[in-house]
C-alpha positions as CSV (number, residue, x, y, z in Angstrom):
1,M,0.0,0.0,0.0
2,S,1.1,3.5,-0.7
3,T,1.5,6.0,2.1
4,D,-1.5,8.0,0.9
5,Q,-3.8,5.0,1.2
6,E,-2.4,4.2,4.6
7,E,-3.0,7.7,5.9
8,L,-6.5,7.7,4.5
9,T,-7.4,4.5,6.2
10,Q,-6.0,5.7,9.5
11,V,-8.0,9.0,9.2
12,T,-11.2,7.1,8.5
13,E,-10.6,4.7,11.4
14,Q,-10.1,7.7,13.7
15,E,-13.3,9.3,12.4
16,Q,-15.2,6.1,13.1
17,N,-13.8,5.9,16.6
18,N,-14.7,9.6,17.3
19,N,-18.2,8.9,16.1
20,K,-18.5,5.9,18.4
21,N,-17.2,7.9,21.3
22,E,-19.7,10.8,20.6
23,S,-22.7,8.4,20.4
24,D,-21.6,6.7,23.7
25,E,-21.4,10.1,25.4
26,K,-24.8,11.0,24.2
27,S,-26.3,7.8,25.4
28,E,-24.6,8.2,28.8
29,E,-26.0,11.8,29.0
30,R,-29.5,10.5,28.3
31,S,-29.2,7.8,30.9
32,L,-28.1,10.4,33.5
33,Q,-31.0,12.6,32.7
34,G,-33.6,9.9,33.1
35,P,-36.5,9.0,30.8
36,V,-38.3,11.6,28.8
37,V,-41.6,12.4,30.5
38,R,-44.4,14.0,28.6
39,L,-46.9,15.9,30.6
40,R,-50.5,15.3,29.8
41,R,-53.1,18.0,30.3
42,F,-56.4,16.5,31.4
43,S,-59.4,18.6,30.7
44,R,-62.9,17.8,31.4
45,R,-64.7,16.7,28.3
46,R,-67.7,18.9,27.6
47,A,-71.1,17.2,27.5
48,C,-73.1,16.7,24.4
49,P,-75.3,19.7,23.6
50,F,-78.2,17.4,22.8
51,A,-77.9,15.2,25.9
52,S,-79.8,17.2,28.4
53,Q,-83.6,17.2,28.8
54,E,-84.1,20.8,27.7
55,A,-81.9,20.4,24.7
56,P,-83.5,21.1,21.3
57,E,-84.5,18.1,19.2
58,I,-82.7,17.5,16.0
59,D,-85.0,18.2,13.1
60,Y,-84.1,18.8,9.4
61,K,-86.6,21.7,9.3
62,D,-84.7,23.6,12.1
63,V,-82.2,25.4,9.8
64,P,-80.7,27.8,12.5
65,L,-79.8,24.8,14.7
66,L,-78.3,22.9,11.8
67,Q,-76.3,25.9,10.7
68,R,-74.4,25.9,14.0
69,F,-72.9,22.5,13.0
70,I,-71.9,23.5,9.5
71,S,-68.7,25.4,8.7
72,E,-68.5,28.5,6.6
73,R,-67.5,26.4,3.6
74,G,-70.6,24.2,4.0
75,K,-68.9,21.2,5.6
76,M,-70.3,19.4,8.6
77,I,-68.3,20.0,11.8
78,P,-66.9,16.8,13.2
79,A,-68.0,15.4,16.5
80,R,-64.6,15.8,18.1
81,L,-64.9,19.6,17.6
82,S,-68.6,20.0,18.4
83,N,-68.6,17.5,21.3
84,V,-71.8,15.8,20.0
85,S,-72.2,12.2,21.0
86,R,-71.9,9.5,18.3
87,K,-75.6,8.8,18.3
88,K,-76.6,12.4,18.0
89,Q,-73.9,13.1,15.4
90,R,-75.5,10.5,13.2
91,E,-78.9,12.0,13.7
92,L,-77.4,15.5,13.0
93,A,-75.7,14.3,9.8
94,R,-78.9,12.7,8.6
95,A,-80.9,15.9,9.3
96,I,-78.2,18.1,7.5
97,K,-78.3,15.8,4.5
98,R,-82.1,15.9,4.3
99,A,-82.1,19.7,4.7
100,R,-79.6,19.9,1.8
101,Y,-81.7,17.6,-0.4
102,I,-84.8,19.8,-0.1
103,A,-82.7,23.0,-0.5
104,L,-83.0,24.4,3.1
105,L,-79.2,24.3,3.4
106,P,-76.5,24.7,0.7
107,Y,-74.2,21.9,-0.3
108,I,-71.3,24.3,-0.6
109,A,-70.7,28.0,0.3
110,R,-70.3,30.5,-2.4
């Protein structure tokens, strides 16, 4: 082997050793710090707006009520944002679709 090749292999071996040492140091630092803990923020889930006794009944003819659950673009707001229960979300979707079909609500916003 020529001296250039020997020097090159020595340099690459040194770089590999340096990289191993750096990774070992990082893992040691992590173990000294302890496990990463993510804090969870618990918030009380709001109740369904249609669950109480005095809540309005879902009806396809009640356009102002249905418009509260439709975005500006004309899309239905998902249950995770509106906090409507699964059962009531299905009723709400069915009422919105019926109101759209008979032209009480628009399919899309202009």
